[in-house]
C-alpha positions in Angstrom: 15.7 -7.8 -19.8 17.2 -4.4 -20.9 19.8 -2.9 -18.7 18.3 -0.7 -15.9 18.8 3.0 -16.0 21.7 4.6 -14.2 19.4 5.7 -11.4 18.0 2.2 -10.8 21.5 0.6 -11.3 22.9 2.9 -8.6 20.0 2.1 -6.2 20.4 -1.7 -6.7 24.1 -1.5 -6.3 23.9 0.2 -3.0 21.3 -2.2 -1.7 23.4 -5.2 -2.8 26.5 -3.7 -1.2 24.7 -3.1 2.1 22.9 -6.5 2.0 24.7 -9.0 -0.3 22.2 -11.7 0.6 19.5 -9.7 -1.1 21.2 -9.7 -4.5 19.5 -12.8 -6.0 16.1 -11.5 -5.0 16.8 -8.1 -6.4 18.0 -9.5 -9.8 14.9 -11.7 -10.0 12.6 -8.8 -9.0 14.0 -6.5 -11.7 13.6 -9.3 -14.3 9.9 -9.4 -13.5 9.3 -5.7 -14.1 8.0 -4.2 -17.4 9.7 -1.3 -19.1 7.0 1.0 -17.9 7.5 -0.1 -14.3 11.2 0.5 -14.5 10.5 4.0 -15.8 8.1 4.6 -13.0 10.6 3.4 -10.4 13.3 5.6 -11.9 10.9 8.6 -11.7 10.1 7.8 -8.1 13.8 7.7 -7.2 14.3 11.0 -9.0 11.4 12.3 -6.8 13.2 11.2 -3.7 16.4 12.9 -4.9 14.5 16.1 -5.6 13.2 15.9 -2.1 16.7 16.0 -0.7 17.4 12.2 -0.2 20.4 10.5 -1.6 20.4 7.1 -3.4 21.9 5.7 -0.2 19.0 7.1 1.8 16.5 5.4 -0.6 18.5 2.2 -0.3 18.5 2.5 3.5 14.7 3.1 3.6 14.1 0.0 1.5 16.5 -2.1 3.7 14.7 -0.8 6.8 11.5 -2.3 5.4 13.3 -5.5 4.6 14.9 -5.8 8.0 11.9 -4.8 10.1 9.6 -7.2 8.1 12.0 -10.1 8.6 12.2 -9.4 12.3 8.4 -9.5 12.6 8.2 -12.7 10.4 10.6 -14.4 12.9 8.4 -13.3 15.8 5.3 -14.5 14.1 6.8 -17.9 13.3 7.8 -18.3 17.0 4.6 -17.1 18.6 1.8 -17.5 16.0 0.7 -14.0 16.5 1.6 -10.4 15.7 3.8 -8.6 18.2 1.2 -5.9 18.8 -2.6 -5.9 18.8 -3.5 -2.3 19.7 -3.1 0.9 17.6 -1.6 2.7 20.5 1.3 0.2 20.7 2.6 1.1 17.3 1.3 4.6 16.5 4.1 6.5 18.4 6.9 4.5 16.9 5.6 4.5 13.3 2.8 6.9 12.3 3.7 9.8 14.6 7.5 9.3 14.3 8.4 11.5 11.3 11.9 10.2 10.8 10.8 6.5 10.8 7.6 7.1 8.9 9.5 8.9 6.1 11.8 5.9 5.6 9.0 3.4 6.0 6.9 5.1 3.2 9.9 5.4 0.8 10.8 1.7 1.4 7.2 0.7 0.8 6.9 2.6 -2.4 10.1 1.0 -3.7 8.7 -2.4 -2.7 5.6 -1.7 -4.9 8.0 -2.1 -7.9 10.3 -4.8 -6.6 8.3 -7.2 -4.5 6.2 -9.5 -6.8 3.2 -9.5 -4.4 3.2 -5.7 -4.1 3.7 -5.2 -7.8 0.9 -7.6 -8.6 -1.5 -5.7 -6.4 -0.6 -2.4 -8.0 -1.1 -4.0 -11.5 -4.5 -5.2 -10.3 -5.4 -1.7 -9.2 -4.2 -0.2 -12.5 -6.2 -2.8 -14.5 -9.5 -2.1 -12.7 -9.2 1.6 -12.1 -11.9 3.3 -14.2 -10.3 5.7 -16.6 -13.5 7.4 -17.9 -15.5 7.9 -14.7 -15.9 11.4 -13.3 -16.7 12.5 -9.8 -15.1 12.3 -6.4 -12.2 10.0 -5.5 -11.3 9.3 -1.8 -8.2 7.5 -0.6 -8.0 6.3 3.0 -4.4 6.0 4.2 -2.5 7.1 1.1 0.8 6.2 2.6 3.5 7.2 0.1 0.8 8.6 -2.2 1.5 6.6 -5.3 -2.0 5.2 -5.8 -3.8 8.5 -5.5 -1.2 10.2 -7.7 -1.7 7.5 -10.3 -5.5 8.1 -10.3 -4.9 11.8 -10.7 -2.7 11.2 -13.7 -4.8 8.5 -15.5 -8.5 9.0 -14.7 -11.3 11.4 -15.3 -12.2 11.8 -11.6 -12.2 15.6 -10.9 -12.2 15.9 -7.1 -9.6 14.1 -5.0 -9.4 13.7 -1.3 -6.8 11.8 0.8 -7.2 11.2 4.5 -4.6 9.9 6.9 -3.6 10.2 10.6 0.1 10.7 9.7 1.2 14.2 8.7 4.4 12.6 7.3 2.3 10.5 5.0 0.3 13.5 3.8 3.4 15.5 3.2 4.9 12.8 1.1 1.6 12.5 -0.8 1.5 16.2 -1.4 5.1 16.4 -2.6 4.7 13.3 -4.9 1.6 14.8 -6.5 3.5 18.2 -7.0 6.4 16.3 -8.6 4.6 13.8 -10.7 1.3 15.6 -11.6 2.1 19.3 -11.3 -0.9 21.5 -11.3 -3.2 18.8 -9.9 -5.1 19.4 -6.7 -5.9 17.0 -3.9 -7.5 17.8 -0.6 -5.3 16.4 2.2 -7.1 15.7 5.5 -5.2 14.8 8.6 -8.0 13.1 10.6 -9.5 9.8 11.6 -11.5 8.2 8.8 -14.0 6.8 11.3 -14.8 10.2 13.0 -13.9 12.7 10.3 -16.6 14.9 8.8 -16.9 13.2 5.4 -20.2 13.5 3.5 -22.3 10.3 3.2 -23.0 8.7 -0.2 -20.6 11.2 -1.8 -17.7 9.4 -3.3 -17.6 7.7 -6.7 -14.3 5.9 -6.0 -12.8 4.8 -2.7 -9.4 3.3 -2.3 -8.0 1.8 0.9 -4.7 -0.1 0.4 -3.0 -1.9 3.3 -5.1 -0.4 6.1 -7.4 -3.1 7.5 -4.4 -5.0 9.1 -3.4 -1.7 10.8 -6.7 -1.1 12.7 -8.4 -2.7 15.7 -11.9 -2.7 14.1 -11.8 -3.5 10.4 -15.5 -3.9 10.3 -16.0 -0.3 11.3 -13.8 0.8 8.4 -15.7 -1.3 5.8 -19.0 -0.1 7.2 -17.8 3.5 6.9 -16.7 3.0 3.3 -20.2 1.6 2.5 -21.7 4.7 4.1 -19.6 7.3 2.2 -19.7 5.5 -1.2 -22.2 6.4 -3.8 -24.2 3.4 -5.2 -22.2 1.8 -7.9 -18.9 3.4 -6.7 -15.6 1.8 -7.6 -14.1 0.5 -4.3 -10.6 -1.0 -4.1 -9.1 -2.5 -0.9 -6.1 -4.6 -0.1 -4.9 -6.4 3.0 -2.9 -9.5 4.1 -3.3 -12.8 5.8 -0.5 -14.0 8.1 1.4 -11.0 7.0 3.5 -9.7 10.0 5.0 -6.2 9.8 6.1 -3.6 12.2 2.7 -1.9 12.4 0.3 -4.8 11.7 -2.1 -5.4 14.6 -5.1 -7.1 13.0 -4.3 -10.7 12.2 -6.4 -12.3 9.5 -5.9 -16.0 9.3 -7.9 -16.9 6.2 -9.7 -15.4 3.2 -13.1 -16.3 4.6 -12.7 -14.1 7.6 -12.0 -11.1 5.4 -14.8 -11.8 3.0 -17.2 -12.2 6.0 -16.4 -8.7 7.0 -17.0 -7.4 3.5 -20.3 -9.2 3.3 -21.4 -7.8 6.7 -20.7 -4.3 5.4 -23.1 -4.8 2.5 -20.4 -4.4 -0.1 -20.3 -6.8 -3.0 -17.1 -8.4 -4.4 -16.7 -7.7 -8.1 -13.2 -9.0 -8.5 -10.5 -10.5 -6.2 -6.8 -11.2 -6.4 -5.3 -13.8 -4.0 -1.5 -14.0 -3.9 -0.3 -17.0 -1.8 3.3 -17.2 -0.6 5.5 -17.9 -3.6 5.4 -21.6 -4.5 2.6 -22.5 -2.1 -1.2 -22.9 -2.6 -3.8 -21.0 -0.7 -4.7 -24.0 1.3 -1.0 -24.6 2.3 -0.7 -21.0 3.4 -3.7 -21.3 5.7 -2.4 -24.5 7.3 1.2 -23.4 7.6 0.4 -19.8 8.5 2.2 -18.3 5.5 1.6 -14.9 4.1 -1.1 -14.2 1.5 -1.8 -10.8 0.0 -5.4 -10.1 -1.1 -7.0 -7.3 -3.2 -10.6 -6.7 -3.9 -12.7 -4.6 -6.2 -15.9 -3.9 -4.4 -19.2 -2.2 -5.2 -21.9 -0.7 -3.1 -25.1 -2.1 -4.7 
């Protein structure tokens, strides 16, 4: 593997200094990246620096994600359940807490390059994202904004909308687009996807990454996607099984439960990506309650 850029080297050095036990994982993670992914990570860190953060701030944001996820994993192993089951129990501490939400989103975006499961899901998205389709693109819960920004850079969609309950998320998305894709326009809507005034059968692409595990009624979200999608629309969703995190409230225990919700919404699975816990089979993960990441390309027939 070529030597990482000075920016990435600085970031990794600070992370390793503040958490030496993470060193082996980081070195392996970097070895699994492509040159393009390392360039993208470098540009993302440069974006954070332009936004007023230091390399140390980015490292702390990433380590906040690592620490908080480990804490929730320990709780899950002890109790066999997520710590919280209601949106109201996490919303104030996460989505409506600007200081925490900012760190959380920066940490998550860095993990999209460094964590093999997150990296694989982004690769799956990039592989299936239509490059030559025009029309309206909708993203539900853009988080750090990297997915919608990528679509704005690399596709022919000409109208972009991102909807989120968190103003902090929308601010990061806005700033990332301005930095990475200057001149591009995206309508940012701070509202509830289930109750917002979105037109029916109007969107040619709908993306919802890592949302279903954050909501109390995932069926309602899938039904709403089916309602606002045009027939034949590109639909991309991701979620997790046995995947505790600080704001996860909906516990999926197997692939079948997720795919039953998809079927009930009337959406059809065109492609799937199943990412069992490293070194384990899907069956082992179900029995031992180990994390599995899943991604789907769906279509409204």
